[in-house]
C-alpha positions in Angstrom: -22.0 18.7 2.0 -21.8 17.1 5.4 -18.6 15.6 6.8 -20.2 12.1 6.8 -21.3 12.4 3.2 -17.8 13.6 2.2 -16.2 10.7 4.1 -18.5 8.2 2.4 -17.7 9.5 -1.1 -13.9 9.4 -0.3 -14.2 5.8 0.9 -16.0 4.7 -2.3 -13.3 6.0 -4.5 -11.1 3.4 -6.2 -8.0 2.4 -4.4 -4.8 2.3 -6.5 -1.0 2.2 -6.2 0.4 5.8 -5.9 1.6 7.0 -9.4 5.3 7.1 -10.1 7.1 10.4 -10.2 8.1 11.2 -13.8 10.9 13.6 -14.9 9.6 17.1 -15.7 9.7 18.3 -19.3 12.5 20.9 -19.8 11.4 24.5 -19.9 12.7 27.1 -22.3 16.6 27.0 -22.1 18.2 29.6 -20.0 19.8 32.4 -21.9 17.2 32.5 -24.7 17.1 36.2 -25.6 13.6 37.8 -25.4 14.9 41.2 -26.8 17.8 41.9 -29.2 21.1 42.0 -27.3 22.0 45.5 -28.6 20.0 48.5 -29.9 20.2 49.5 -33.5 20.4 46.0 -35.0 18.4 45.2 -38.1 14.7 44.8 -37.5 15.0 41.4 -39.2 17.1 40.2 -36.3 14.4 41.3 -33.9 11.7 39.4 -35.8 13.9 36.3 -36.0 14.6 36.3 -32.3 10.9 36.8 -31.4 9.9 34.1 -33.9 12.3 31.5 -32.4 11.3 32.5 -28.9 7.6 31.9 -29.8 8.5 28.5 -31.1 10.4 27.6 -28.0 7.5 28.7 -25.8 5.0 26.6 -27.9 7.2 23.5 -27.6 7.6 24.1 -23.8 3.8 24.4 -23.4 3.1 21.3 -25.5 5.7 19.4 -23.5 4.3 20.5 -20.2 0.8 19.4 -21.3 2.2 16.0 -22.3 3.9 15.6 -19.0 0.6 16.5 -17.1 -1.2 13.9 -19.2 1.3 11.2 -18.3 1.2 11.9 -14.6 -2.6 11.7 -14.7 -2.5 8.2 -16.2 -1.8 4.8 -14.6 1.4 3.0 -15.7 -0.7 0.3 -17.4 -2.2 2.9 -19.7 1.2 3.8 -21.2 3.3 1.7 -23.6 6.6 0.5 -21.9 5.3 1.2 -18.4 3.3 -1.9 -17.7 3.3 -3.4 -14.2 5.3 -6.4 -15.4 8.3 -4.2 -16.0 8.9 -3.5 -12.3 7.3 -6.6 -10.7 3.9 -5.2 -9.7 0.9 -7.4 -9.8 -2.2 -6.8 -11.7 -4.9 -6.3 -9.1 -8.6 -5.8 -10.0 -10.2 -2.4 -9.4 -10.3 -2.1 -5.6 -13.1 0.0 -3.9 -13.7 0.3 -0.2 -16.9 -1.5 0.9 -19.9 0.7 1.7 -20.6 1.7 5.3 -23.8 0.8 7.0 -26.4 3.6 6.9 -25.6 6.3 9.4 -22.1 4.9 10.3 -19.1 7.2 10.1 -15.8 6.3 8.4 -13.2 4.8 10.8 -11.3 8.1 11.2 -14.0 10.6 10.9 -14.3 13.2 13.7 -17.7 11.6 14.6 -16.0 8.3 15.1 -13.9 8.9 18.2 -13.4 5.1 18.8 -11.9 4.7 15.3 -14.1 1.7 14.6 -14.3 0.0 11.2 -18.1 -0.3 10.7 -17.7 -1.9 7.2 -17.7 -5.7 7.0 -14.2 -6.8 8.0 -14.3 -9.6 5.4 -14.8 -7.0 2.6 -11.7 -5.0 3.9 -9.3 -7.8 3.0 -7.3 -7.1 -0.1 -8.5 -9.3 -3.1 -6.0 -11.5 -4.9 -4.3 -10.2 -8.0 -5.2 -11.5 -11.5 -4.1 -15.1 -12.2 -3.4 -16.0 -8.6 -4.5 -19.3 -7.1 -6.6 -18.9 -3.9 -5.5 -20.4 -0.6 -8.6 -22.4 0.3 -7.3 -23.0 3.9 -7.8 -19.3 4.7 -11.4 -19.0 3.7 -12.6 -19.9 7.1 -16.2 -20.6 8.0 -18.5 -18.0 6.7 -15.5 -15.9 5.9 -14.3 -15.9 9.6 -11.0 -17.6 10.3 -10.4 -19.6 13.5 -7.8 -18.1 15.8 -5.8 -21.4 15.8 -5.4 -21.2 12.0 -3.9 -17.8 12.2 -1.6 -18.8 15.1 -0.3 -21.6 12.9 1.8 -18.9 11.1 4.1 -18.8 14.1 6.9 -21.4 14.4 7.0 -22.5 18.0 4.3 -23.9 20.2 5.4 -21.4 22.9 4.9 -18.5 20.5 1.5 -19.7 19.4 0.4 -20.0 23.0 1.8 -16.6 24.0 0.3 -14.8 21.0 -3.1 -16.4 21.5 -3.2 -15.4 25.1 -2.3 -11.7 24.5 -4.9 -11.5 21.7 -7.6 -12.9 24.0 -6.5 -10.5 26.8 -6.9 -7.6 24.4 -10.3 -8.5 23.3 -9.9 -10.2 19.9 -13.3 -10.4 18.2 -12.9 -11.6 14.6 -10.2 -12.6 12.1 -10.8 -12.3 8.4 -8.2 -13.6 6.0 -7.2 -14.3 2.4 -4.3 -16.0 0.8 -3.1 -16.8 -2.7 -0.1 -18.0 -4.8 1.0 -16.1 -7.9 2.5 -17.7 -11.0 6.1 -16.9 -9.8 5.5 -19.0 -6.6 5.0 -16.1 -4.2 2.6 -17.2 -1.4 0.7 -14.3 0.3 -1.3 -14.5 3.4 -3.3 -11.5 4.8 -5.0 -11.5 8.2 -7.2 -8.8 9.6 -7.7 -8.9 13.4 -10.5 -6.8 14.9 -10.5 -5.9 18.6 -13.0 -4.4 21.0 -11.4 -1.0 20.9 -8.7 0.9 18.9 -6.8 1.4 22.1 -6.5 -2.4 22.6 -5.5 -2.9 19.0 -2.8 -0.3 19.2 -1.5 -1.6 22.5 -1.2 -5.1 21.2 0.5 -3.9 18.0 3.0 -1.6 19.8 3.9 -3.7 22.9 3.2 -7.3 22.0 3.6 -8.0 18.3 6.6 -5.9 17.2 9.9 -4.5 18.1 11.6 -1.9 15.9 14.1 -4.3 14.3 12.1 -7.5 14.4 8.7 -9.0 15.0 8.1 -10.6 18.4 7.0 -14.0 17.1 8.9 -15.8 14.4 6.8 -17.0 11.5 7.2 -20.4 9.8 10.2 -20.7 7.5 12.1 -17.7 9.0 14.3 -16.9 12.0 16.1 -13.6 11.7 14.5 -10.4 10.4 15.5 -6.8 9.8 13.3 -3.7 9.5 12.5 -3.2 5.9 13.6 0.5 5.3 12.9 0.5 1.6 9.3 1.8 1.7 9.0 5.3 0.1 7.7 7.8 2.6 5.0 8.9 0.1 3.2 5.6 0.6 2.5 6.3 4.3 -1.1 7.0 5.5 -2.1 9.3 8.3 -4.1 6.8 10.3 -2.2 3.6 9.5 1.0 2.6 11.4 3.2 0.0 9.7 6.1 -2.2 10.6 7.6 -4.1 7.7 10.3 -6.7 8.0 12.5 -8.8 5.6 14.2 -12.0 6.5 18.0 -11.7 6.5 20.6 -13.9 5.0 21.4 -16.7 5.3 17.8 -18.0 4.8 16.6 -21.4 3.8 14.8 -22.5 0.7 12.4 -19.6 1.0 12.7 -15.9 1.9 9.9 -14.4 4.0 8.7 -10.8 4.2 6.1 -9.7 6.7 4.3 -6.5 7.8 2.2 -5.5 10.7 -0.4 -2.7 10.3 -2.3 -0.9 13.0 -5.4 1.0 11.9 -8.1 1.9 14.4 -9.6 -1.2 16.0 -7.9 -3.5 13.4 -4.5 -5.0 13.2 -3.3 -6.5 9.9 -0.6 -9.1 9.5 0.8 -9.7 6.0 3.2 -12.5 5.2 4.8 -13.2 1.8 7.2 -16.1 1.1 8.9 -17.3 -2.1 11.5 -19.9 -3.0 14.8 -18.2 -3.5 14.0 -14.5 -2.7 10.7 -12.8 -2.1 10.3 -9.7 -4.3 10.3 -6.3 -2.7 7.9 -4.6 -5.2 4.9 -6.9 -4.9 5.3 -6.9 -1.1 5.3 -3.1 -1.0 2.4 -3.0 -3.4 0.4 -5.4 -1.2 1.1 -3.6 2.0 0.2 -0.2 0.5 -3.1 -1.4 -1.0 -4.1 -3.1 2.2 -3.2 0.1 4.1 -5.4 2.1 1.8 -8.4 -0.2 2.4 -8.0 0.3 6.1 -7.4 4.0 6.1 
């Protein structure tokens, strides 16, 4: 199998939220005797010990098999572990879009420029089940005007400065999608493609973010802190992320946002909700979008 064929098969595999870690089933208790403690005991004692040892081993094997089956299943397949229990949204099956014939995956060895050859519009995360689409982010033919994206930033000065640095770094296209879920969370996702991966990474690292806060304030928020609650196991080798959460005191809404850098593409994810914006759906959205870009 060639590297390109392997990369294509991997990219067509469904994208899903990483499974939870479940507690291991206990093994045979320590101290269970495998031979009689002293010689010369009645043979009946030996047979009883061996019989109970065999029972313990069988139960341990059955328990281990059950644990393996659980870890291989999605939470939604198991009673009591539905996504509603922890706030996760019910997304449709997500599959990376096909690559044009003869084009390598973005991070294949044959793709030194780390270019996303797939249609950028197909790389935007779809809305979860039951969400209402944000028609303003559809754009014309699926391409969003730069001014519409810049409207996320609060001040006129920030909009002008951000627009200039994006132009200077060779912004080519913006694809976007937005939705509002039943709990009132408003999500906006923007994918910005640049001429080169080097330009995208430079913009991300030096113009859009600082460690503890984004460079440009988004509408409805002023002060942010780095969101340190993301589990390390949700990181991806070719995607760099910078998540932020609005700090108290905030106004009527709380805002969460994340910046992702993946090859020639920068993603900007914004979630806001009256009261507080949930951490779990935000993390889920960031992780799934990262997988689509990886």
